[in-house]
C-alpha positions in Angstrom: 15.3 15.2 14.7 16.5 14.4 11.2 18.9 17.3 11.5 20.3 15.7 14.6 20.7 12.3 13.0 22.5 13.9 10.1 24.8 15.7 12.6 25.6 12.4 14.2 26.8 11.0 10.9 28.8 14.2 10.2 30.3 14.1 13.7 31.4 10.5 13.3 33.1 11.4 10.0 34.9 14.3 11.5 35.7 12.6 14.8 34.4 15.7 16.5 31.7 16.9 18.9 29.0 19.0 17.5 26.3 21.1 19.2 23.5 22.7 17.3 20.0 24.1 17.8 17.1 24.2 15.4 14.7 26.8 16.7 11.8 26.2 14.3 11.6 22.5 15.2 12.0 23.2 18.9 14.9 20.8 19.4 18.3 21.1 21.1 20.8 18.7 19.6 24.0 17.5 21.1 26.1 14.8 19.6 28.9 13.3 21.6 31.3 11.2 19.6 34.0 10.4 22.1 31.7 8.8 24.6 29.2 7.6 22.0 26.1 9.1 23.5 23.4 11.2 21.7 20.4 13.2 22.8 17.9 14.9 20.7 15.7 16.6 23.2 13.1 19.3 23.2 13.8 22.7 24.8 13.7 25.9 22.8 11.9 29.0 23.9 9.7 31.1 21.6 12.6 33.4 20.7 14.8 30.4 19.8 16.9 30.4 23.0 17.9 26.9 24.2 16.8 26.3 27.7 19.4 25.1 30.1 17.4 22.0 31.0 17.6 20.8 27.4 21.4 21.1 27.4 21.6 19.4 30.8 19.5 16.5 29.5 21.7 16.3 26.4 24.8 16.1 28.4 23.4 13.5 30.7 22.3 11.3 27.8 25.7 11.6 26.3 27.6 10.8 29.5 25.4 7.8 30.5 25.4 6.1 27.1 27.6 3.0 26.7 30.6 3.5 24.4 29.5 3.3 20.7 25.8 3.4 21.6 23.0 6.0 21.3 20.8 7.0 24.2 17.8 9.3 23.6 15.1 10.8 25.7 11.6 9.4 25.7 10.4 12.7 24.0 12.9 12.1 21.2 12.0 8.5 20.9 8.4 9.5 20.3 9.6 11.3 17.1 11.4 8.4 15.6 9.4 5.4 17.1 9.1 2.6 14.6 12.5 3.3 12.9 14.7 1.6 15.6 14.7 -1.3 18.0 15.3 0.1 21.5 15.8 -1.0 25.1 14.2 1.0 27.9 16.7 2.4 30.5 16.3 3.2 34.2 15.1 6.8 34.8 17.9 9.4 35.3 17.9 12.5 37.6 19.1 15.5 35.6 20.2 18.9 37.0 17.5 21.5 36.5 14.7 18.9 35.8 12.3 18.1 38.6 11.1 14.6 37.5 13.3 11.7 36.5 14.1 11.6 32.8 13.0 8.5 30.9 15.2 7.3 28.0 15.9 4.4 25.7 19.0 2.9 24.3 19.0 2.6 20.5 20.0 -0.9 19.5 19.7 -1.1 15.7 17.6 0.1 12.8 14.5 -1.9 12.1 14.2 -3.8 8.8 11.8 -2.0 6.4 11.5 0.8 8.9 8.4 2.9 9.0 7.6 6.0 11.1 4.5 5.6 13.2 2.5 8.7 12.8 -0.4 9.8 14.9 -3.1 12.2 13.8 -3.2 15.4 15.9 -1.9 18.9 16.2 1.7 19.8 16.1 3.2 20.3 19.6 0.2 18.9 21.4 0.6 15.4 22.8 -2.9 14.2 23.7 -4.2 11.1 25.5 -6.3 8.7 23.6 -9.9 9.4 24.6 -12.9 7.0 24.6 -11.1 3.9 23.2 -10.2 2.1 26.3 -12.4 -1.0 25.6 -11.1 -1.3 22.1 -7.5 -0.9 23.3 -7.9 -3.6 25.9 -9.4 -5.9 23.3 -6.3 -5.5 21.1 -4.0 -6.1 24.1 -5.9 -9.2 25.1 -5.7 -10.5 21.5 -1.9 -10.2 21.5 -1.5 -11.7 25.0 -3.8 -14.6 23.9 -1.5 -15.1 20.9 1.5 -15.5 23.2 -0.4 -17.8 25.5 -2.5 -20.0 23.2 -0.3 -19.8 20.0 -3.1 -20.2 17.5 -4.5 -18.1 14.7 -6.9 -15.2 15.5 -8.4 -12.4 13.4 -9.4 -9.0 14.9 -11.1 -6.5 12.6 -11.4 -2.9 13.8 -14.1 -1.0 11.9 -15.0 2.6 12.0 -15.9 5.6 9.8 -13.4 8.1 8.5 -11.8 10.2 11.3 -13.3 8.1 14.1 -9.9 7.1 15.6 -8.6 3.9 14.0 -5.2 5.4 13.3 -4.8 6.7 16.9 -5.9 3.3 18.3 -3.3 1.6 16.1 -0.6 4.1 17.2 -1.3 3.4 20.9 -1.3 -0.4 20.3 2.0 -0.3 18.5 3.6 1.7 21.3 2.3 -0.8 23.9 3.2 -3.9 21.9 6.7 -2.7 21.0 7.5 -2.4 24.7 6.4 -5.9 25.5 9.1 -8.3 26.5 7.7 -11.1 24.3 8.9 -11.1 20.8 6.9 -11.4 17.6 7.4 -11.1 13.8 5.6 -8.1 12.4 4.3 -7.8 8.8 2.8 -4.5 7.8 0.7 -3.8 4.8 -1.3 -0.7 3.9 -3.8 -0.3 1.1 -4.5 2.9 -0.8 -6.9 3.7 -3.6 -4.0 3.2 -6.0 -2.9 -0.2 -4.7 -6.5 -1.3 -4.7 -6.3 -1.2 -8.5 -3.3 -3.6 -8.5 -3.9 -7.4 -8.3 -2.2 -8.7 -5.1 -1.1 -5.1 -4.3 -1.6 -5.6 -0.5 0.1 -9.0 -0.6 3.0 -7.5 -2.4 3.2 -4.7 0.3 3.4 -7.3 3.1 6.3 -9.1 1.5 8.1 -6.0 0.3 7.9 -4.5 3.8 9.3 -7.6 5.5 11.9 -8.5 2.9 13.0 -4.9 2.5 12.2 -4.8 -1.2 12.2 -1.1 -2.1 10.2 0.4 -4.9 13.5 1.8 -6.4 15.2 -1.6 -6.3 16.3 -3.0 -9.7 14.6 -6.2 -10.9 17.7 -8.2 -10.1 17.9 -6.8 -6.5 14.2 -7.5 -5.9 14.6 -11.1 -7.2 17.6 -11.7 -4.9 15.7 -10.4 -1.9 12.8 -12.7 -2.6 15.1 -15.7 -2.9 17.1 -14.7 0.3 13.9 -14.4 2.2 12.0 -17.4 1.0 14.4 -20.2 -0.1 16.0 -20.8 3.4 12.5 -21.5 4.8 11.8 -24.3 2.4 15.2 -25.7 1.4 15.5 -28.2 4.3 12.2 -29.9 3.7 11.6 -29.4 0.0 15.2 -29.2 -1.4 16.9 -26.3 -3.2 15.0 -26.7 -6.5 11.5 -26.6 -5.1 12.5 -23.9 -2.6 13.7 -21.7 -5.4 10.5 -22.4 -7.4 8.5 -21.1 -4.4 10.3 -17.8 -4.5 10.1 -17.4 -8.3 6.4 -18.3 -8.5 5.4 -16.0 -5.6 7.5 -13.2 -6.8 6.0 -13.4 -10.3 2.5 -13.4 -8.9 3.0 -10.2 -6.8 4.6 -8.3 -9.7 8.3 -9.2 -9.6 8.5 -10.4 -13.2 10.2 -13.8 -13.6 9.3 -15.0 -17.1 12.8 -16.2 -17.7 12.9 -18.5 -14.7 13.2 -22.2 -15.5 10.4 -22.8 -13.0 7.9 -20.6 -15.0 9.1 -20.9 -18.6 7.0 -23.9 -19.3 3.8 -22.9 -17.5 3.5 -19.1 -18.4 0.2 -19.8 -20.1 -1.1 -21.9 -17.2 -1.9 -19.0 -14.9 -4.1 -21.2 -12.7 -1.1 -23.3 -11.8 1.1 -20.3 -11.2 -1.5 -18.7 -8.9 -2.2 -21.9 -6.9 1.4 -22.8 -6.4 2.3 -19.2 -5.5 -0.4 -18.8 -3.0 0.4 -22.1 -1.4 4.0 -20.9 -1.1 2.8 -17.7 0.5 0.6 -19.5 3.1 3.4 -21.9 3.9 5.8 -18.9 4.2 3.8 -17.5 7.1 3.7 -20.9 8.8 7.4 -21.6 8.4 8.9 -18.2 9.2 7.2 -18.2 12.6 8.4 -21.8 13.2 11.9 -21.0 12.2 12.2 -18.1 14.5 10.1 -19.6 17.3 8.0 -16.5 17.4 4.3 -15.7 16.6 3.5 -13.6 13.6 1.4 -10.4 13.6 -0.1 -9.1 10.3 -1.0 -5.5 10.6 -3.3 -4.4 7.8 -4.3 -0.8 7.4 -7.2 0.7 5.3 -8.4 -2.8 4.3 -11.4 -1.2 2.6 -9.1 -0.2 -0.2 -7.4 -3.6 -0.6 -7.6 -5.4 -3.9 -9.9 -8.4 -4.1 -7.1 -10.8 -4.9 -5.3 -10.0 -1.7 -8.5 -10.2 0.3 -9.1 -13.7 -1.2 -5.6 -14.7 -0.1 -6.1 -13.4 3.5 -9.3 -15.4 3.8 -7.4 -18.5 2.5 -4.5 -17.9 4.9 -6.9 -17.7 7.8 -8.5 -20.9 6.7 -5.4 -23.1 6.1 -3.2 -21.7 8.9 -5.7 -22.1 11.8 -3.1 -23.9 13.9 -0.4 -21.3 13.3 0.4 -18.7 16.0 -0.7 -15.8 13.8 -2.6 -12.6 14.7 -4.3 -10.8 11.8 -5.2 -7.2 12.8 -7.3 -5.5 10.1 -8.3 -1.8 10.3 -11.0 -0.8 7.9 -14.0 1.4 7.2 -17.4 -0.4 7.2 -17.5 -0.2 3.4 -15.3 -3.4 3.4 -18.4 -5.4 4.6 -20.4 -4.2 1.6 -17.8 -5.8 -0.7 -17.0 -8.8 1.5 -20.2 -9.7 3.4 -18.6 -12.8 4.8 -15.2 -11.3 5.9 -13.1 -13.0 7.1 -14.7 -16.2 6.0 -15.6 -19.1 8.3 -13.3 -18.3 11.1 -14.0 -19.6 14.6 -11.6 -17.1 16.3 -12.6 -13.8 14.8 -13.5 -10.7 16.8 -14.9 -7.5 15.3 -14.5 -4.2 17.1 -16.7 -1.3 16.0 -15.5 2.2 16.9 -18.4 4.5 17.5 -18.6 8.3 17.8 -17.4 9.7 21.1 -20.3 10.5 23.5 -20.7 14.1 24.8 -18.7 13.5 27.9 -15.8 12.0 26.0 -16.0 14.8 23.4 -15.5 17.3 26.2 -12.5 15.4 27.5 -11.0 15.4 24.0 -11.7 19.2 23.6 -9.8 19.8 26.8 -6.9 17.7 25.6 -6.7 19.5 22.3 -6.9 22.9 23.9 -4.6 22.2 26.9 -2.0 24.7 25.6 -4.4 27.5 26.4 -4.0 28.8 30.0 -7.8 28.9 30.2 -10.4 27.3 27.9 -13.7 29.3 27.7 -16.9 27.3 27.7 -17.8 28.9 24.4 -14.7 27.5 22.7 -15.2 24.1 24.3 -18.8 24.1 23.1 -17.7 25.2 19.6 -15.5 22.2 19.3 -18.0 19.6 20.4 -21.3 21.1 19.0 -20.9 20.1 15.4 -18.3 17.3 15.6 -20.8 14.6 16.5 -18.1 12.7 18.4 -15.7 12.6 15.4 -12.1 13.3 16.7 -10.7 14.2 13.3 -13.4 16.9 12.9 -12.4 18.4 16.3 -8.7 18.3 15.4 -9.2 19.9 12.0 -11.4 22.6 13.6 -8.6 23.5 16.0 -6.2 23.7 13.1 -8.6 25.9 11.2 -8.8 28.3 14.2 -5.0 28.4 14.3 -4.9 29.1 10.5 -7.3 31.9 10.9 -5.6 33.5 13.8 -8.2 32.9 16.4 -5.7 30.8 18.3 -2.0 31.8 18.2 0.2 28.7 18.4 4.0 29.5 18.3 6.1 27.3 15.9 7.7 24.4 17.6 4.9 23.8 20.0 6.9 24.6 23.1 5.1 27.7 24.3 1.6 28.2 25.5 -1.2 29.3 23.1 -3.0 32.5 23.1 -6.7 32.9 22.4 -7.8 36.0 20.5 -11.4 36.3 21.6 -12.3 39.0 19.1 -11.2 36.9 16.2 -13.0 33.9 17.6 -16.3 35.8 17.8 -16.2 36.6 14.0 -15.0 33.2 12.9 -17.6 31.3 10.9 -17.5 27.7 11.9 -18.6 25.3 9.2 -21.3 22.8 10.4 -19.6 19.8 8.7 -16.2 18.2 8.5 -16.2 18.9 4.8 -16.8 22.6 5.5 -13.9 22.7 8.0 -11.6 21.2 5.5 -12.8 23.6 2.8 -12.2 26.5 5.2 -8.6 25.4 5.8 -8.1 25.0 2.1 -9.5 28.5 1.4 -7.2 30.0 4.0 -4.0 28.8 2.4 -1.7 31.1 0.5 -2.5 30.9 -3.2 0.7 29.0 -4.3 0.1 26.4 -1.6 -3.6 26.0 -2.4 -2.8 25.6 -6.1 -0.2 23.0 -5.4 -2.6 21.0 -3.1 -5.3 21.2 -5.8 -2.8 19.9 -8.5 -1.7 17.1 -6.1 -5.3 16.1 -5.7 -5.5 15.5 -9.5 -2.7 12.9 -9.1 -4.5 11.1 -6.3 -4.7 10.5 -2.6 -1.1 9.2 -2.9 1.1 11.2 -5.2 4.7 11.7 -6.2 6.8 14.9 -6.4 7.7 14.4 -10.0 4.0 13.6 -10.9 3.1 16.9 -9.3 5.8 18.7 -11.2 4.4 17.2 -14.4 1.1 18.9 -13.7 2.8 22.2 -12.8 6.5 22.6 -12.9 6.9 24.6 -9.7 4.1 23.0 -7.6 6.5 20.6 -5.9 8.3 23.6 -4.3 5.2 24.0 -2.0 5.5 20.5 -0.6 7.6 21.5 2.5 5.0 24.1 3.4 2.1 21.6 2.9 3.9 19.1 5.1 4.5 21.6 7.8 0.7 22.3 7.9 0.1 18.6 8.0 -2.0 18.7 4.9 0.3 16.2 3.2 2.6 13.6 4.7 5.8 12.1 3.2 5.5 8.4 3.1 8.6 6.8 4.7 10.3 4.0 2.7 8.1 4.8 -0.3 10.2 5.9 -3.2 11.1 4.5 -6.6 13.2 5.7 -9.5 14.2 8.8 -7.5 10.6 9.8 -6.8 9.4 10.8 -3.4 5.9 9.6 -2.4 3.4 11.7 -0.4 -0.1 11.2 0.8 -2.9 13.5 1.7 -3.3 13.7 5.4 -6.8 12.2 5.0 -8.8 10.8 2.2 -11.6 13.3 3.0 -9.1 16.2 2.5 -8.2 14.8 -0.9 -11.8 14.6 -2.0 -12.6 18.1 -0.7 -9.6 19.5 -2.5 -10.3 17.7 -5.8 -13.9 19.0 -5.8 -12.5 22.6 -5.9 -10.6 22.0 -9.1 -12.3 23.4 -12.2 -13.3 20.9 -14.9 -11.0 22.2 -17.5 -8.0 22.1 -15.1 -8.9 18.6 -14.1 -8.9 17.4 -17.7 -5.5 19.0 -18.5 -4.1 17.9 -15.2 -5.2 14.3 -15.7 -3.7 14.4 -19.2 -0.3 15.4 -17.8 -0.4 12.8 -15.1 -1.4 10.1 -17.6 1.5 11.0 -19.9 3.9 10.9 -16.9 2.6 7.5 -15.8 2.8 6.3 -19.4 6.5 7.3 -19.5 7.1 5.6 -16.2 5.7 2.3 -17.5 8.2 2.4 -20.4 11.2 2.8 -18.2 11.3 -0.9 -17.1 11.2 -0.1 -13.4 10.2 -2.7 -10.8 6.8 -1.2 -10.3 6.1 0.0 -13.9 3.4 -2.6 -14.6 1.6 -1.6 -11.4 0.6 1.7 -12.8 -0.9 0.6 -16.2 -4.5 0.7 -14.8 -3.9 4.0 -13.1 -2.6 5.5 -16.4 -5.7 4.2 -18.2 -7.9 5.9 -15.5 -6.1 9.2 -15.9 -6.3 9.0 -19.7 -10.1 8.4 -19.4 -10.5 11.4 -17.1 -8.5 13.5 -19.6 -10.9 12.5 -22.4 -8.2 10.6 -24.3 -10.2 7.5 -25.2 -7.6 6.0 -27.6 -4.8 6.0 -25.1 -7.2 4.9 -22.3 -8.1 1.8 -24.3 -4.5 1.0 -25.0 -3.5 1.1 -21.3 -6.6 -0.8 -20.3 -5.4 -3.5 -22.7 -1.9 -3.5 -21.1 -3.5 -3.7 -17.6 -5.7 -6.6 -18.7 -2.7 -8.5 -20.1 -0.9 -8.0 -16.8 -4.0 -9.1 -14.9 -4.1 -12.3 -17.0 -0.6 -13.2 -15.7 -1.8 -12.7 -12.1 -5.0 -14.8 -12.5 -7.0 -11.7 -11.6 -10.3 -12.6 -13.4 -12.5 -9.7 -12.3 -9.8 -7.2 -13.2 -9.3 -8.7 -16.7 -13.0 -8.5 -17.4 -13.3 -5.0 -16.1 -10.3 -3.6 -18.1 -11.4 -5.4 -21.3 -15.0 -4.3 -21.0 -14.0 -0.7 -20.3 -11.6 -0.6 -23.3 -14.2 -2.1 -25.7 -16.7 0.5 -24.5 -14.3 3.3 -25.2 -13.4 1.9 -28.7 -17.1 1.8 -29.6 -18.0 0.5 -33.1 -15.4 -1.4 -35.1 -12.7 0.6 -36.9 -10.1 -1.1 -39.1 -7.2 0.7 -37.4 -8.4 -0.7 -34.1 -8.3 -4.3 -35.1 -4.9 -5.0 -33.5 -6.0 -3.6 -30.2 -9.3 -5.4 -30.3 -7.5 -8.7 -31.0 -5.3 -8.2 -27.8 -8.3 -7.4 -25.7 -10.4 -10.4 -26.8 -7.4 -12.7 -26.4 -6.9 -11.6 -22.8 -10.6 -12.1 -22.1 -10.7 -15.5 -23.8 -8.1 -16.8 -21.3 -10.2 -15.6 -18.4 -13.6 -16.9 -19.8 -12.0 -20.2 -20.4 -10.7 -20.5 -16.8 -14.1 -19.4 -15.6 -15.8 -22.0 -17.9 -18.1 -19.3 -19.3 -18.4 -21.2 -22.6 -21.2 -19.2 -24.3 -19.3 -15.9 -23.8 -16.1 -17.5 -24.9 -17.7 -18.7 -28.1 -18.9 -15.2 -28.9 -15.4 -13.8 -28.4 -13.8 -16.5 -30.5 -16.3 -15.6 -33.3 -15.2 -12.0 -33.0 -11.5 -13.1 -33.1 -12.2 -15.0 -36.3 -13.7 -12.0 -37.9 -10.6 -9.9 -36.9 -8.3 -12.6 -38.3 -10.2 -12.5 -41.6 -10.2 -8.6 -41.6 -6.4 -8.7 -41.1 -6.0 -11.6 -43.5 -3.6 -13.2 -41.0 -3.2 -17.0 -41.2 -1.3 -17.2 -37.9 -4.3 -15.5 -36.2 -6.7 -17.9 -38.0 -4.6 -20.8 -36.6 -4.8 -19.3 -33.1 -8.6 -19.1 -33.3 -8.9 -22.6 -34.6 -6.7 -24.0 -31.9 -8.7 -22.1 -29.2 -12.0 -23.4 -30.7 -10.7 -26.9 -30.6 -9.7 -26.6 -27.0 -13.2 -25.2 -26.1 -14.9 -28.1 -28.0 -12.8 -30.6 -26.0 -14.0 -29.1 -22.7 -17.7 -29.5 -23.7 -17.1 -33.0 -25.3 -17.9 -31.8 -28.8 -15.6 -34.3 -30.4 -16.5 -33.5 -34.0 -15.8 -29.8 -33.7 -12.6 -30.6 -31.8 -11.2 -32.7 -34.6 -12.4 -30.3 -37.4 -10.9 -27.2 -35.8 -7.7 -28.9 -34.7 -7.1 -29.9 -38.4 -7.9 -26.3 -39.5 -5.5 -25.0 -36.9 -2.7 -27.3 -38.1 -3.3 -26.2 -41.7 -3.3 -22.5 -41.0 -0.3 -22.8 -38.8 1.6 -24.7 -41.4 0.7 -22.0 -44.0 1.9 -19.3 -41.6 5.1 -21.2 -40.7 4.3 -21.3 -37.0 5.4 -24.7 -35.6 4.4 -23.8 -32.1 0.7 -23.3 -33.0 0.8 -26.3 -35.3 2.0 -28.6 -32.5 -0.6 -27.2 -30.1 -3.3 -28.1 -32.6 -1.7 -31.5 -33.2 -2.0 -32.3 -29.5 -5.7 -31.7 -29.6 -6.1 -33.8 -32.7 -4.2 -36.7 -31.1 -6.5 -36.4 -28.1 -9.7 -36.5 -30.0 -8.5 -39.4 -32.2 -7.9 -41.5 -29.1 -11.3 -40.4 -27.7 -12.9 -41.6 -30.9 -11.2 -45.0 -30.8 -8.4 -44.4 -33.2 -5.8 -45.2 -30.6 -2.9 -46.3 -32.9 -3.2 -43.3 -35.2 -3.4 -40.9 -32.2 -0.5 -42.5 -30.5 1.6 -42.4 -33.7 0.9 -38.7 -34.4 1.5 -37.9 -30.7 5.0 -39.5 -30.7 5.8 -37.7 -34.0 4.7 -34.4 -32.5 6.6 -35.1 -29.2 9.8 -35.8 -31.1 9.4 -32.6 -33.1 8.7 -30.6 -30.0 11.8 -31.9 -28.4 
C-alpha cells in the first residue's frame, strides 16, 4: 500500500500513468493520473502473477473517480483506515468479479493521523467473536452522546490479550462511518510515558494539535498557541488567551520559562499547575462548543498512565459534567489497584469487563483463525482451544507458532489457501501457557532476529531504531524482518530527531523476551541505552526532558549508581516544575539511597536533591520532614562554606516558620538570611528575606517599621 502511495506521488510529478505489482505484499497497484483515480487492490497469485480481476478493479476505480480525486476499494481502505477522511460510494459492478465492489472516495488526510491496527494473523480477516454485548454498549454510549449531549465515561477492562484492542478497532470502524460528526482526541499510555508527569495529557494535545516529537521548540509553541488562543480570545482577551496556551504548554513539557506569563511565577508551581489544568478543562469545553460537535476522548492502556494525567481526567469528568464529552478508557484491571475510585464520583459511568471466551466462542474463533485451511481437523481445533482458556491472543500466537514451525504452510501475502502438514503437527510440542507459546516463537527465530529482539527488549516495550543500534550496531537491520513477523510494530506519527519508534507487538512478548537475556548482557545493554538517552537529553530536543527518569532507570539497571543519582536529580527538578509531588519524592528518595553515606564530592548533588524535595514538602505542608531537610541543607552549606547557600537556607527556614506562626524564628532567620545574602552579594535572596522580615514586623505590631522597610525593598526590587 505504501508503495502504491509513493507511486501516486511519483506519477503526479511525471504527469504519467504508472502500473506496478508487488508480489510479496499481494497487491496490484494502478495509478491513473489523467483521470485522477487510484486503486490499490489485492490480487496476486502465489507465483506473483496479477489476477485479471485485480486489474479490472483497478481500472474501474480509476475510471469512476472524479477528476483530481482518489477512489480506493474497501479492501485497500482497510489497510490505511485512520489515515484519511473518506466518503462511502455506491457499489460498482466490475468485469470478472461476481459481487459488487465496495469503495470509498478519499477526501483528505486526517490531522495527526494514526493507522488503526488490529491484532491478528497476516492475510486472515477474522470476525470479532464473543464481544457483541460490549460492542453494543460502546455503540449505545456514542449514540447517547449525540442524543443527550452530556458527559459520560465508559471504562473497558480486561486482562492482557483478552480482546480490548480488537473491540476498539471494530468500534472505530463503526463510529468513523457514522453520519454524525465528533471531535476525536486520542491518547495512549506506555510504560515509558507512565514515568513522565502529564505524559498522557501531553499525548492528547500533541495528537490533536499535530505537535510532532521532532518539532522544534518554536514550532511546538506556535502549534499550542494556534490551537488554544482562538478558543479563548473572544471571552478572555488576547493576553489571557495567550497565557492559557503558555501555562498549559509549560505544564505538559513544552518549556516556556521565557514567557512573560510565567517569568514571575516560575517558583509558584502550584499556581502554574492550577491555571494550566483550568485551561485544559476549559479547552475541551470550548473546542466542542466552537465546532458545534461533541468530543470523544479515546484513552488506550490507561493502566500505564501517569498519576498526574489520571488526576486531571478525574477533574475533567467532575467539572465538565454538562459538556457533550465521551471518555472511553481501555485498561487492564491493575488500574483499579492504583485508583480504587476511578473515575471518581461520576453519575454517568459504565464499566465493561471483558471475560475469557467460553468454549463455544473459542471454537468459533478457532474456525475463524483457521479458515484458510480447506479442512480443519478436530485435533487442530482442539489444540487451539484446549490451553488457551478463552484468551484470543493465545490462540492467535499459537497459530503463528505453528506457521513458524512449518506445521501450517501460509504463503506470503495471504492470498492463497493454507496447507496443513499433519506429520509436523503430530510432533509439534504445544506449550501449555501463553508465555510458553511466545517463548517457542522466540526460539524459532533465526539467530540474528532473535538477538535483535532481545536487544530491543533491553531498551523497553517501546524502543527506537537508534537506541537499538546503540546496544548493537547492526541490530536495527533486523527490524524489517521482525515487523513482517508482527513481533514488533512501527508506531505511526511517533518519531523525533530523526528516530523511528517501534513497539513490541504485546507487552507480554516484551517481558518473555527480556527474561531470556543473560544478566551480563542486560547490564551492558542498559549501560549503552542509558548513555544514548543521556546524550539525547543534552541535545535540547522537544522531548529531551521526558527521558531523564528513563535514563536514571537504565543507569540503575546497569549498576552505574553515580550517573543514576544524577539523572534522578534532573528528573526530580523537572517534576518540581510540573507540580508532580509523588514523582519528586520518588526520584529524590531513590537518588539519596543510591548515594548512601555522605561523601564531600557528593555535596552539590545532595544540595540539589534536598532543594527539590523542600519545594514539594512545603507544598504538601509536611513541616517536620521539611525541617529535617533544611537542617541537612544547612550542614551542606557549612560543608561547602557557601554564604549564598546559608542565605537560602535561612530564607527557607523563615518561610517555614511563618507557615506555623513561629514569629520569633521567622524574624531571626529572616535577619540571618539578609546578612548572609548581603555578604554573598545576592540581592535577590536578600530581598526575599526582607519581605519575610517586613511581614513578621507587622505581625508583631511594628507596622510603621515594617511598612517603611517594605517600601524600600519594593523600590529596590523595581
